[in-house]
C-alpha angles and dihedrals in degrees: 000000000000113000122233092249092051091049090054091050091050092049091047091051092048090051091053093051095037094104089055092044091050092050092045093051096043100040104028116016099041096043090047093052091045090050090055091050096044091050087070094046142076100238126165098173088241097068132041114271117266117207113238104163118223095345094111091055092047091052091050091053088060096040113110092197090054092055092042093053091045093050091046090054093049092048090052091047093049092059108023098047102051095036090046091051091049094048094046091047093051091047090051091051091050093046090049090060119096099255129151112271093016094158092049093051091049090051092049092052093048098045098078089060089064095057112102115253095243092050089050090052093052091048093052092044087064093043092052094045108129096218106032104013123128094233096052088041088059090048089052091052091057093050105266109150121236092249091055097048112104121252088222102191099019102068130051091230093061105027096079094045087051093053091046091049091050093051089069090062092078103045092118095105091052091047090055091052091050091048090055090051094047092052090055093059107109112247089216089072091056091047091051091049091050091051089053089053098251115166124225090269091046091054090046097052099034102037115013102042097043091048094050095038091109088057091049089050091050092051090046093054095044089047092053090051092044092053088068093048120105108285100223096174098053089043091056097039104042108002087225096306165157096068089335090292090140097031102129126201096252091049089059089046091052093047092048092053104040107017101036094029091226098139092161092056091044091051090051089050090050091054091048088049090052090049092051093048091049091051094048092046091048091052090050092049092047093049091047090075088074103044110020114088121192122201113257094025 
């Protein structure tokens, strides 16, 4: 039996966390439960939902646009995620070195992360412009003819590389996380490695990377989840084109829900998206047993 004093403490605690509980129920729990229900319904937002079982999922399995958007997302993830992790890690290692103007360099690397996504998109639209863009202007200055300069956002062959290239512009947040991890590496380990005659690469692979492997793992998991977030920049820059070469999964989900008014189909896509993210995260967690090393273990 719960005593009267304990009941008062429980009620007091619930009152303190009631704003969070209210927000969790209204903005997470209820929408999640409704998404599960609507994924089994024909729901256009304008009419009451009609239960139709697994029909939404069956239609998606035969939908070419669904598979195209899914493959586009995986292609982007296969290149942008590992290269982004590598670039941000190398930048963090460089910025962790005792170089003149260290604070200024750190600020410069972090600043692009503060620029709003739409402003970033407009900036890179100009940079990728085939006629007047900064990138093609540089190619012209080194002798690349006009016919050989890429039409970055106008052809399917170059649109995805352009979006991947642009994703490295905002690695500042990841660099800051890596910097925090690097500063927690005990200096005694570097001193011991130097005494043993380890080179810079030896210290990197045998001391630095194992010690910050939990940080790498964290960025990997958050990156996997972020890949399936709504890609604001491609939506503004290309709208998914040309020829759906940059049409990401969540863009199709958004269009299904709010442009095509197929909320049931969009809900089914959301559940499939959740399932994919859980599988990828589970694989990452399972593989972490082999390469993630925690201090004290």
